[in-house]
C-alpha positions as CSV (number, residue, x, y, z in Angstrom):
1,X,7.4,0.9,12.6
2,X,9.6,1.8,15.6
3,X,9.8,-0.8,18.3
4,X,9.9,2.1,20.8
5,X,6.4,2.5,22.0
6,X,7.0,6.2,22.7
7,X,7.8,6.8,19.1
8,X,4.9,4.7,17.8
9,X,2.4,7.5,18.7
10,X,4.6,10.1,17.0
11,X,4.9,7.9,13.9
12,X,1.2,7.5,13.7
13,X,0.5,11.2,14.1
14,X,3.1,12.2,11.6
15,X,1.7,9.6,9.1
16,X,-1.8,11.0,9.3
17,X,-0.5,14.6,9.2
18,X,1.6,14.1,6.1
19,X,-0.7,11.8,4.2
20,X,-4.2,13.2,5.0
21,X,-4.5,15.5,2.0
22,X,-3.7,12.7,-0.4
23,X,-5.9,10.2,1.4
24,X,-8.8,12.6,1.4
25,X,-8.6,13.4,-2.3
26,X,-8.1,9.7,-3.2
27,X,-11.1,8.5,-1.2
28,X,-13.3,11.2,-2.8
29,X,-12.5,9.6,-6.1
30,X,-12.8,5.9,-5.3
31,X,-15.5,5.7,-2.6
32,X,-18.3,5.5,-5.1
33,X,-16.8,2.2,-6.4
34,X,-16.9,0.7,-2.9
35,X,-20.2,2.2,-1.7
36,X,-22.4,-0.8,-2.6
37,X,-24.4,-3.3,-0.7
38,X,-23.0,-6.1,-2.9
39,X,-20.4,-8.1,-1.1
40,X,-16.9,-7.2,-2.4
41,X,-13.6,-8.9,-1.8
42,X,-11.0,-6.2,-1.6
43,X,-7.2,-6.5,-1.6
44,X,-5.1,-3.7,-0.1
45,X,-1.9,-4.7,-2.0
46,X,1.1,-3.3,-0.2
47,X,-0.7,-2.4,3.0
48,X,2.3,-1.0,4.9
49,X,1.1,0.3,8.2
50,X,-2.4,-1.0,7.5
51,X,-4.3,2.3,7.7
52,X,-6.0,1.9,4.3
53,X,-7.3,-1.6,5.0
54,X,-8.6,-0.5,8.4
55,X,-10.3,2.6,6.9
56,X,-12.0,0.6,4.2
57,X,-13.3,-2.1,6.6
58,X,-14.6,0.5,9.1
59,X,-16.2,2.6,6.4
60,X,-17.6,-0.4,4.4
61,X,-18.1,-3.3,6.9
62,X,-20.1,-5.3,4.4
63,X,-17.0,-6.1,2.4
64,X,-14.3,-8.6,2.9
65,X,-10.9,-6.8,3.2
66,X,-7.5,-8.4,2.9
67,X,-4.3,-6.6,3.8
68,X,-1.3,-8.0,1.9
69,X,2.4,-7.2,2.0
70,X,5.8,-8.9,2.0
71,X,5.7,-8.9,5.8
72,X,3.5,-7.3,8.4
73,X,4.7,-6.5,11.9
74,X,2.9,-8.2,14.8
75,X,1.5,-4.9,16.1
76,X,-0.1,-4.1,12.8
77,X,-1.5,-7.6,12.5
78,X,-3.2,-7.2,15.8
79,X,-4.8,-3.9,14.8
80,X,-6.0,-5.4,11.5
81,X,-7.5,-8.4,13.3
82,X,-9.4,-6.2,15.7
83,X,-11.5,-4.8,12.9
84,X,-11.8,-8.0,11.0
85,X,-9.2,-7.6,8.2
86,X,-7.6,-10.7,6.9
87,X,-3.7,-10.6,6.8
88,X,-1.8,-12.0,3.9
89,X,2.0,-12.1,4.0
90,X,4.7,-12.9,1.5
91,X,2.8,-11.0,-1.1
92,X,5.2,-9.8,-3.6
93,X,5.6,-9.7,-7.4
94,X,8.8,-10.8,-9.1
95,X,9.5,-10.6,-12.8
96,X,8.1,-13.6,-14.7
97,X,6.7,-15.2,-11.5
98,X,3.0,-15.6,-10.7
99,X,1.5,-14.5,-7.5
100,X,0.2,-17.4,-5.3
101,X,-3.3,-16.0,-5.6
102,X,-6.0,-17.6,-7.7
103,X,-7.5,-16.2,-10.9
104,X,-10.5,-14.0,-10.4
105,X,-10.2,-13.9,-6.7
106,X,-10.9,-10.2,-5.9
107,X,-13.4,-7.6,-6.9
108,X,-11.1,-4.6,-6.1
109,X,-7.4,-4.3,-5.8
110,X,-6.0,-1.1,-4.1
111,X,-2.5,-0.5,-5.2
112,X,-1.8,2.7,-3.4
113,X,1.7,4.2,-3.3
114,X,3.3,0.9,-4.2
115,X,4.2,0.9,-7.9
116,X,7.1,3.4,-7.3
117,X,8.8,0.8,-5.0
118,X,8.5,-2.2,-7.4
119,X,11.6,-3.3,-9.2
120,X,9.9,-6.0,-11.3
121,X,8.7,-5.3,-14.9
122,X,5.6,-3.1,-14.4
123,X,3.9,-4.8,-17.4
124,X,4.1,-8.1,-15.5
125,X,2.9,-6.5,-12.3
126,X,-0.2,-5.1,-13.9
127,X,-0.8,-8.4,-15.8
128,X,-0.8,-10.3,-12.5
129,X,-3.2,-7.8,-10.9
130,X,-5.4,-8.2,-13.9
131,X,-5.3,-12.0,-13.5
132,X,-6.5,-12.0,-9.9
133,X,-9.3,-9.5,-10.6
134,X,-12.7,-10.8,-11.5
135,X,-14.2,-9.6,-14.7
136,X,-15.7,-6.1,-14.1
137,X,-13.4,-5.7,-11.1
138,X,-11.5,-2.5,-10.3
139,X,-7.9,-1.6,-9.9
140,X,-7.3,1.6,-8.0
141,X,-3.7,2.9,-8.4
142,X,-2.0,5.9,-6.9
143,X,1.6,6.8,-7.4
144,X,3.8,9.9,-7.2
145,X,3.8,12.2,-10.3
146,X,7.4,12.5,-11.6
147,X,6.3,15.6,-13.4
148,X,5.2,17.5,-10.3
149,X,6.2,21.1,-9.9
150,X,9.0,20.6,-7.4
151,X,10.7,18.0,-9.7
152,X,10.5,20.3,-12.7
153,X,12.1,23.0,-10.7
154,X,14.9,20.7,-9.6
155,X,15.6,19.6,-13.2
156,X,15.6,23.3,-14.2
157,X,18.5,23.9,-11.7
158,X,20.3,20.7,-12.9
159,X,19.2,18.5,-10.0
160,X,18.0,14.9,-10.5
161,X,14.8,14.3,-8.5
162,X,15.2,10.5,-8.5
163,X,18.6,10.9,-6.7
164,X,16.7,12.5,-3.8
165,X,13.6,10.3,-4.0
166,X,15.5,7.1,-3.9
167,X,17.8,8.2,-1.0
168,X,20.8,7.2,-3.0
169,X,22.6,10.4,-1.8
170,X,22.8,8.7,1.7
171,X,24.7,5.7,0.3
172,X,24.1,2.6,2.4
173,X,22.7,4.5,5.4
174,X,19.0,4.4,4.2
175,X,16.6,2.2,2.3
176,X,16.4,2.6,-1.5
177,X,13.0,4.3,-1.4
178,X,11.3,4.9,-4.7
179,X,12.7,2.8,-7.5
180,X,10.8,4.6,-10.3
181,X,8.2,7.3,-10.6
182,X,5.8,7.9,-13.5
183,X,3.9,10.4,-15.5
184,X,0.2,9.9,-16.2
185,X,0.8,9.3,-19.9
186,X,3.2,6.5,-19.1
187,X,0.7,4.8,-16.8
188,X,-2.1,5.2,-19.3
189,X,0.0,3.5,-21.9
190,X,0.8,0.6,-19.6
191,X,-2.7,0.1,-18.3
192,X,-4.6,0.4,-21.6
193,X,-3.4,-3.1,-22.7
194,X,-5.2,-4.9,-19.8
195,X,-7.8,-2.4,-18.4
196,X,-10.4,0.1,-19.3
197,X,-9.6,3.5,-17.7
198,X,-12.6,4.7,-15.8
199,X,-11.1,8.0,-14.5
200,X,-7.8,9.6,-13.6
201,X,-6.8,12.7,-11.7
202,X,-3.9,14.6,-10.2
203,X,-4.2,15.1,-6.5
204,X,-2.0,17.0,-4.1
205,X,-0.4,15.6,-0.9
206,X,1.0,18.9,0.3
207,X,-0.9,20.3,3.3
208,X,-0.1,22.7,6.1
209,X,0.6,19.9,8.6
210,X,3.6,17.5,9.1
211,X,6.9,18.4,7.5
212,X,5.7,21.6,5.9
213,X,4.5,23.0,9.3
214,X,8.1,22.6,10.6
215,X,9.7,24.5,7.7
216,X,8.8,28.2,7.7
217,X,10.5,29.0,4.4
218,X,8.4,26.3,2.6
219,X,5.3,27.7,4.2
220,X,5.9,31.0,2.4
221,X,5.7,29.1,-0.9
222,X,2.6,27.1,0.1
223,X,-0.1,29.3,-1.4
224,X,1.8,30.2,-4.6
225,X,2.3,26.5,-5.1
226,X,-1.4,25.7,-4.5
227,X,-2.4,28.5,-7.0
228,X,0.0,27.1,-9.7
229,X,-1.4,23.5,-9.1
230,X,-5.0,24.9,-9.5
231,X,-4.0,26.5,-12.8
232,X,-2.1,23.4,-14.0
233,X,-3.3,20.2,-12.3
234,X,-0.4,18.2,-13.7
235,X,1.9,20.1,-11.3
236,X,0.3,18.2,-8.5
237,X,2.2,15.5,-6.6
238,X,0.2,12.3,-7.0
239,X,-1.6,10.5,-9.8
240,X,-4.8,8.5,-9.1
241,X,-6.2,6.1,-11.7
242,X,-9.3,3.9,-11.5
243,X,-9.5,1.3,-14.1
244,X,-11.7,-1.8,-14.8
245,X,-11.0,-5.3,-16.0
């Protein structure tokens, strides 16, 4: 998050504008698993700006919510503390190393838009999440769909989607971004060894706000894109999977 307070409000607004369609579709799928009077301990693994953890705590105040990440800026820590969310830093998974968390310590792990940034062996990552979940606990995973329509079109014209998604075209001027994106079939293959798949779906993050609003040419393609995604859901941009230990 920018240190410039003037830009902070803009950042927050843009975040909600560009992520709202995805968040709305995701919560429609996973809210039934959190909507219980039974006390749950929930880990928002890779909390980023903390919006998910805050949303969960405000919507389900009966649960204990933990926001974990490698590091969390002081401004975000304050916002999390205001609503009663516990902060956990230095939370990262490295290949062949265990998390510092105890076995069976959470009822739900939210792993939203994180897997695509992870460099470690994904089998080890999922194994560690399985370890910290209690028996019967849920993993909710969302990640970009590498087979989305725009990526297929880029490949058709000889362009490599990962080259743009990882920001490698900018050299050392920008962060690496997405290390690896996935198809639903790949994720199912990875998850089935440790979890039971409860449900999965393709959701769409493309709305009429944010970056699309500022690009008139793309707005022309918006409704044809939506129609194609309705006909073939696997053209949509994000995969949501709910699975159980």
